[in-house]
C-alpha positions, 0 to 999 in steps of 0.5 A: 572498535567503532560503536554500532549505529543506533537502530533506525526508527521505523518509517511510518506510512505517512512518511513513506507516502506523502499527500504530495505523492498522492497529488502527483499520482491522482491529480487532486489535493489530499487532506493531511494523512492520519497515521496509526502504528501498531508494532511493525505495521503502520497505516496512513489514511488520506481523504479527498472529497468522497475518496480515500487512500490508505497506505499500509507498510509492514516489516514481515517476520515470516514468509507469507503464503501468497495464495492463502493471503489472496483467498483470505482477502477474496473471502473478506471482500466477496465482490473482489477479483484478483489480478497479478501485478508485474514490474515489482521484482517480487510478489504483487497483486491487485485486489479489485473491488467492484464499483469502488477501486483497487488495492495493490499488495506488494511483498518485496524480499519476503520482508517488506509489505506495502498495501495501497488502497485507492477507493472512491476515485474511479474503477480499478483500471482507472486507478491502478497506475496511480496505485503502482506509482504510490507503491513505488514511492513507498518502497523507495523510502523503506 
C-alpha cells in the first residue's frame, strides 16, 4: 500500500497573485506584497502610489448565503452598489465603491473564495477588467 501524500501547504494570497500579475493587469509597478494569514484565510496587500490592491483567499467550511453576504457588505460600505459578474462559472459579484474603485468577490465550487479589492486606481468601471484578470490568476493557482 502506497503512503498517503503529505497535505499540501495552503497557498498564501501573495503567492496566488504576485506583483507581476498586478503590473500586467493594471499597467503599473507595485511594491512587494504584505501578507497576513489567519487559519484558512490569507490576505495580501500591494501598494503603488496612492492606490492599494488587496487579495484575500479563503477555503470555506460551509456554503455562503450570497444574498446575506451582499447585504452585509452594502451595510458596511453604505456608498457601495452591487453588480453581478459573469464568466466565473460560480457566484461572483462586484461591490463598487463610489469614488474609490471596486471589490470582486468570487466563490468557486462553494469552497474557494477570492476577493480582489482595487482602490485608488480609477472608478469601478475603469478597474473591473483588471479585477477579473487578477481573480482568474488567483483561482488558477488555488
